[in-house]
C-alpha positions, -999 to 999 in steps of 0.1 A, spaced: -140 -467 146 -131 -505 149 -102 -516 129 -90 -550 119 -54 -556 122 -35 -554 91 -15 -584 78 18 -571 68 31 -602 52 2 -597 28 10 -560 22 -26 -551 32 -37 -515 36 -71 -499 41 -90 -478 17 -120 -457 19 -146 -468 -7 -165 -435 -13 -200 -435 -24 -217 -414 -48 -236 -383 -44 -256 -357 -63 -240 -325 -48 -211 -315 -36 -221 -304 -1 -240 -340 4 -223 -358 34 -196 -383 25 -207 -420 28 -181 -445 26 -167 -477 39 -132 -488 52 -122 -518 30 -89 -537 30 -69 -545 1 -36 -560 -8 -11 -533 -22 -8 -544 -55 0 -531 -92 -34 -538 -101 -49 -519 -72 -65 -484 -85 -67 -457 -58 -62 -422 -50 -39 -412 -24 -52 -380 -8 -24 -357 7 -38 -328 29 -35 -309 62 -57 -319 88 -73 -284 94 -87 -265 123 -94 -291 151 -118 -268 162 -141 -268 131 -153 -304 130 -181 -321 111 -195 -356 105 -192 -383 79 -205 -419 79 -183 -447 75 -199 -480 74 -232 -461 82 -218 -446 116 -211 -409 122 -175 -400 123 -163 -367 131 -136 -352 111 -124 -318 106 -142 -296 78 -111 -293 58 -107 -328 53 -146 -334 47 -141 -307 19 -113 -327 4 -132 -356 5 -163 -341 -11 -142 -323 -38 -124 -355 -47 -157 -372 -49 -171 -346 -73 -139 -346 -94 -130 -385 -98 -161 -405 -91 -173 -428 -102 -137 -446 -110 -100 -435 -109 -93 -450 -143 -124 -445 -166 -141 -412 -167 -141 -377 -148 -163 -349 -141 -137 -325 -140 -106 -323 -163 -76 -298 -166 -86 -267 -184 -59 -272 -205 -30 -300 -217 2 -290 -196 32 -291 -217 53 -317 -212 32 -337 -192 18 -363 -219 22 -395 -192 5 -376 -167 -24 -369 -188 -25 -404 -202 -24 -418 -165 -53 -391 -156 -75 -403 -183 -67 -437 -179 -54 -447 -214 -47 -482 -206 -52 -515 -224 -85 -526 -210 -108 -548 -225 -144 -540 -232 -158 -559 -202 -132 -541 -179 -144 -507 -194 -179 -515 -190 -178 -524 -153 -178 -493 -129 -156 -495 -100 -158 -478 -67 -137 -447 -60 -112 -460 -37 -92 -432 -17 -63 -435 7 -64 -409 33 -39 -416 64 -62 -401 91 -87 -429 84 -70 -455 69 -43 -458 97 -53 -469 131 -46 -437 149 -50 -455 185 -25 -483 172 10 -468 180 27 -497 165 8 -494 133 10 -455 134 51 -457 137 52 -478 103 32 -452 83 61 -435 70 75 -466 57 42 -477 42 36 -445 28 63 -446 6 51 -476 -13 12 -466 -9 25 -431 -27 42 -453 -53 17 -473 -59 -15 -449 -61 -29 -439 -94 -26 -403 -86 -16 -386 -55 -38 -355 -48 -25 -325 -25 -56 -308 -14 -50 -270 -12 -87 -260 3 -120 -243 -13 -116 -220 -38 -112 -182 -33 -131 -156 -51 -107 -149 -79 -92 -187 -81 -113 -192 -114 -98 -163 -130 -64 -170 -116 -65 -207 -129 -74 -192 -165 -45 -168 -163 -20 -196 -153 -35 -217 -181 -28 -185 -205 9 -184 -193 12 -223 -197 -2 -223 -235 24 -192 -242 55 -208 -226 76 -231 -246 75 -266 -238 111 -268 -225 112 -232 -209 133 -237 -178 147 -274 -186 185 -277 -182 201 -265 -214 172 -249 -231 187 -211 -223 217 -222 -244 196 -235 -272 170 -206 -270 186 -175 -255 158 -154 -271 133 -169 -246 153 -157 -215 164 -125 -201 163 -98 -215 143 -107 -246 117 -131 -232 102 -133 -268 78 -163 -257 61 -139 -234 54 -108 -259 18 -121 -267 9 -122 -230 20 -88 -217 -16 -78 -213 -15 -100 -182 7 -76 -164 -6 -45 -180 -23 -18 -160 -60 -22 -161 -84 0 -180 -87 24 -151 -50 23 -143 -52 -3 -118 -20 -18 -105 -16 -52 -121 -7 -72 -90 -41 -58 -75 -61 -72 -102 -83 -102 -94 -60 -128 -118 -31 -116 -96 -47 -118 -66 -61 -154 -72 -27 -165 -82 -9 -152 -49 -39 -168 -33 -32 -200 -48 8 -197 -43 2 -187 -7 -20 -216 3 -5 -232 38 -1 -266 20 28 -252 3 45 -238 34 46 -272 50 78 -288 43 73 -322 57 38 -327 34 56 -316 7 82 -342 12 55 -369 14 43 -355 -19 74 -360 -33 73 -398 -31 43 -397 -56 46 -407 -92 21 -385 -104 16 -355 -79 -11 -333 -85 -30 -304 -67 -64 -299 -63 -81 -264 -54 -117 -267 -52 -127 -289 -80 -99 -279 -103 -70 -301 -110 -36 -284 -112 -5 -304 -123 25 -299 -104 45 -290 -135 23 -260 -139 29 -248 -106 66 -254 -110 67 -232 -146 47 -205 -132 70 -202 -101 99 -203 -124 84 -173 -145 79 -155 -114 116 -160 -104 130 -153 -137 110 -119 -140 119 -108 -105 158 -114 -106 166 -105 -143 160 -78 -166 133 -79 -190 122 -62 -222 84 -73 -218 87 -68 -179 93 -37 -164 118 -31 -135 90 -15 -114 68 -46 -119 98 -69 -108 103 -46 -76 63 -53 -68 65 -91 -67 67 -103 -31 89 -132 -20 76 -162 -36 59 -183 -11 71 -217 -30 108 -215 -24 105 -249 -5 81 -262 -31 102 -250 -59 131 -273 -46 108 -303 -44 93 -297 -77 125 -293 -95 133 -331 -80 101 -340 -99 112 -325 -131 147 -343 -127 129 -376 -118 107 -373 -148 135 -367 -173 153 -397 -160 119 -417 -166 117 -403 -199 152 -411 -208 142 -448 -194 113 -452 -216 132 -440 -250 158 -463 -241 136 -492 -234 116 -486 -264 146 -479 -290 140 -442 -292 101 -438 -296 79 -429 -268 56 -454 -253 21 -455 -264 5 -467 -234 11 -460 -197 18 -489 -175 29 -490 -140 63 -513 -152 73 -482 -172 62 -453 -155 
């Protein structure tokens, strides 16, 4: 690929302008375009491991074949399927449930912004930033600036999407279970101060969890709960290699709106955080609804690194919420803007 040198004085970045496709498996066709990084630029930043360098295929950039790992190609294919034709207007996939305490995230996801009819009726291309293609890998000077530039890119992106990889056999049922847990869990569960306000929702009572005890009850044939499909799927989700790479999670921590994508399913970071907190609560504390035998069977959580970083997101969101309330005189803002998010 031939790259034109970026003008740093103009804050230029490269983006992939991804074309639509009829099927998920269709080859990725795109072109590299140069934009000024401004608050009005709507694009997705794609965060992903590169994948196995021995497993490659090709995409088409400006009509020319470019070899890429299959992992990154799958990332682009699924982002295209979920978010095309624009980041801000409409979606082919949406979260299965509204995540508690993430109304601003949802407003951002669905593009509830102040737009004129002309703006809403004009489709825009899907713009994606992927470091492997948007940074000239043969230009050492440009590559050395990448970490600094990434801070501004992730801050400016409409969404930062962490690609976890394709679905497994039990991903769908696992995500349904995760949504059921989310629906049952009180909105502020696990937040600072909530344990003191609502002790009945914590060890040992766990009142909020009583309606969902079927999730960890033995199966009809006496199956061990953690060998059942929904828990196998949850363990697969939490054990993805993406979550084991501290450096990539630190990159994601730069985002204003971090999300995860597994196959074509969008998972907000807060949902991951709350599932992790629930597992830790049941593993280390006595419970009237979760037996000690089950607690002993919970494997070491693979999200310890992610938990610390996701916790930082929770603190950051709380500060931003307080800032918004202060600026609006105690009432929540009704629209999402870059200046207040």
